NUVOBA-313779 format. One record per residue (C-alpha): residue number from 1; x, y, z; residue in three letters. Coordinates in steps of 0.001 Angstrom, whole numbers, plus 524288, in hexadecimal, padded with zeros to 5 digits. Example, Ala and Ser with C-alpha at 12.3 -4.5 7.8 and 13.67 -1.06 7.14 Angstrom:
2
PT   i    px    py    pz  aa
PT   1 8300C 7EE6C 81E78 ALA
PT   2 83566 7FBDC 81BE4 SER
END
This chain:
139
PT   i    px    py    pz  aa
PT   1 87126 7DBB4 87FE6 MET
PT   2 864E3 7D6B2 87942 ALA
PT   3 863D5 7D7D7 86AA9 LYS
PT   4 8584F 7DF0D 86518 ARG
PT   5 850BD 7D784 85B1D ALA
PT   6 8505C 7DD53 84D97 ALA
PT   7 843D8 7E4D9 84B45 PRO
PT   8 83952 7DC73 84545 ALA
PT   9 83538 7E247 83866 VAL
PT  10 82697 7E2E9 83657 ARG
PT  11 8235F 7E426 8281C LEU
PT  12 815F3 7E9A1 824F3 PRO
PT  13 81357 7E11B 81902 GLU
PT  14 809F0 7D80A 8202A ALA
PT  15 801C6 7E365 82544 GLU
PT  16 801D7 7EA24 8180C VAL
PT  17 7FDC7 7DD9A 8111C THR
PT  18 7F2B7 7DBEA 81AF0 ALA
PT  19 7EDFE 7E9BD 817C4 GLU
PT  20 7EE14 7E66A 8093A LEU
PT  21 7E637 7DA0A 80B42 ARG
PT  22 7DC64 7E10B 813F2 THR
PT  23 7DAC0 7EB9C 809B9 LEU
PT  24 7D841 7E194 7FF04 ARG
PT  25 7CE55 7DAAF 807A6 ALA
PT  26 7C708 7E784 809FF ARG
PT  27 7C65E 7EB3D 7FB8C ILE
PT  28 7C2FC 7DF7A 7F30F PRO
PT  29 7C5D3 7E6CC 7E663 GLN
PT  30 7D437 7E84F 7E9DB LEU
PT  31 7DCBA 7E02B 7E101 THR
PT  32 7E9BC 7E310 7E772 GLY
PT  33 7F122 7EB04 7F179 THR
PT  34 7FF4C 7EEF2 7F300 LEU
PT  35 807C7 7F6A5 7FC68 VAL
PT  36 81486 7FC2F 7F73D ALA
PT  37 81EF5 8051F 7FC8D SER
PT  38 820B5 8127B 7F662 ALA
PT  39 82CD1 80D62 7EF6B ASP
PT  40 82554 80230 7E932 GLY
PT  41 8288C 7F6C7 7F206 LEU
PT  42 81DB8 7ECF8 7F44C LEU
PT  43 81957 7EC5A 80285 ILE
PT  44 80D34 7E3D2 80197 ALA
PT  45 8039D 7DF93 7F73B GLN
PT  46 7F722 7D83A 7F4B0 ASP
PT  47 7F6B9 7D8E6 7E5DF LEU
PT  48 7F129 7D00F 7DB6F PRO
PT  49 7FAEB 7C747 7D471 GLU
PT  50 7F9BF 7CFA4 7C836 SER
PT  51 80069 7DB2B 7CF07 VAL
PT  52 80F08 7DA60 7D1C6 GLU
PT  53 810C1 7DFC9 7DFAD PRO
PT  54 81E62 7E5C2 7DEA3 SER
PT  55 81B45 7EC50 7D1C0 GLY
PT  56 80E86 7F1AB 7D71F MET
PT  57 815B8 7F6CE 7E32D ALA
PT  58 81F75 7FDF5 7DA85 ALA
PT  59 814C7 803CE 7D1EB VAL
PT  60 80D1C 807C7 7DE04 THR
PT  61 818F8 80EEA 7E380 ALA
PT  62 81A62 81653 7D6C0 THR
PT  63 80BF8 81A04 7D717 GLY
PT  64 80D17 81E0A 7E54E LEU
PT  65 818C1 826CB 7E271 SER
PT  66 811B0 82D27 7D717 LEU
PT  67 8055F 82F23 7DF3E ALA
PT  68 80D60 835BB 7E9F8 HIS
PT  69 81339 83F15 7DFF9 ARG
PT  70 80625 8422A 7D9BB ILE
PT  71 7FFDD 844F4 7E6FD ALA
PT  72 80B58 84D6E 7EB18 GLN
PT  73 80B89 854F4 7DE42 THR
PT  74 7FCD9 856B7 7DD45 ALA
PT  75 7F9D8 85B61 7EAEF HIS
PT  76 805A6 85960 7F397 GLY
PT  77 7FEB0 84F01 7FB7C GLY
PT  78 8018C 84125 7FF21 ALA
PT  79 7FD8D 8356E 7F706 PHE
PT  80 7F2C8 82C82 7FC21 HIS
PT  81 7EE44 823E1 7F0F1 GLU
PT  82 7EDBD 821CF 7E255 VAL
PT  83 7E23D 81B6B 7DB6D VAL
PT  84 7E48F 8154E 7CE23 ILE
PT  85 7D868 810A8 7C716 ARG
PT  86 7DA72 80760 7BBD5 GLY
PT  87 7D1B1 7FF45 7B31C VAL
PT  88 7D2D2 7F360 7BBEC ASP
PT  89 7D26E 7FA25 7C91D GLY
PT  90 7D9AB 802E3 7D283 TYR
PT  91 7E75B 80439 7D7E2 VAL
PT  92 7E7F2 80CEF 7E3DD VAL
PT  93 7F4A9 810BC 7EA8A ILE
PT  94 7F3AC 815CF 7F884 TYR
PT  95 7FEBD 81BD1 8004E ALA
PT  96 801FB 812D1 80BAC ALA
PT  97 80A20 81C3E 81370 GLY
PT  98 815BC 8239E 80DD6 PRO
PT  99 81D33 817B7 80915 THR
PT 100 8135E 80E15 8037A ALA
PT 101 806FD 80C7F 7FBA0 SER
PT 102 7FB32 803A3 7FB4C LEU
PT 103 7F68E 7FFF7 7EDB0 THR
PT 104 7E94F 7F9B3 7EBA3 VAL
PT 105 7E439 7F3B0 7DF1B LEU
PT 106 7D58A 7F2ED 7DD73 ALA
PT 107 7CBD2 7EEC0 7D33C GLY
PT 108 7C3BE 7F8A9 7CBA5 PRO
PT 109 7B789 7F640 7D3F3 ALA
PT 110 7BE05 7FA30 7E0C8 VAL
PT 111 7B773 804D1 7E8C0 ASN
PT 112 7C27C 80EDA 7E8BB VAL
PT 113 7BD1F 815B6 7F4CF GLY
PT 114 7BD78 808FB 7FC64 ARG
PT 115 7CAF0 80615 7F6E9 LEU
PT 116 7CFE4 812D6 7FCB8 HIS
PT 117 7C84F 810DB 80958 LEU
PT 118 7CF19 803CB 80BAD GLU
PT 119 7DC64 80674 8057F SER
PT 120 7DFD7 81366 80BEF ARG
PT 121 7DFA5 80DC7 819CE PRO
PT 122 7E706 801D2 814D7 ALA
PT 123 7F19F 80ABF 80F52 ALA
PT 124 7F299 811BF 81C78 ARG
PT 125 7F378 804C4 823B3 ALA
PT 126 7FE00 80001 81A60 ILE
PT 127 80593 80CA4 81C6F ALA
PT 128 804CA 80A6F 82B22 ALA
PT 129 809B7 7FC70 829B6 HIS
PT 130 8151B 8010A 8216D LEU
PT 131 81872 80C51 82A88 ALA
PT 132 816F7 80491 8372A GLY
PT 133 8224D 8003A 83F86 PRO
PT 134 829CF 7F576 838D0 ARG
PT 135 8326D 7F0F9 843D1 THR
PT 136 82F96 7EA7C 850A0 ASP
PT 137 83A8C 7ED56 85A31 HIS
PT 138 839E9 7E16B 862ED ARG
PT 139 84504 7DE35 86C15 THR
END
């Protein structure tokens, strides 16, 4: 009887990282990007050295949880994105499926409309990478 090979695990980190790099290339004013799970675990990042990735992932998860609650309480709907505008720029958190988020950091001169135009499809693509089949059942 022939043994079946163990399923090969395909982790989506490479595809997610490629999405982050493409997004940064399309919006020059981006200063960093991050994908985190809903429980605050870092999945992928392209952040400046001044931002600690694991800490940012944890803070993003907290913000995501709060945004979900606010959206649910306010109008019973699902969360899509949160825009935080600070003195030195923007932090925008997009839902990337039900279990993750895409966070983008941008300078104050960014065109917010363009930021959304490019980031929303990136969040959907990242969600698809994370939800896709992770095993390859080869014999």
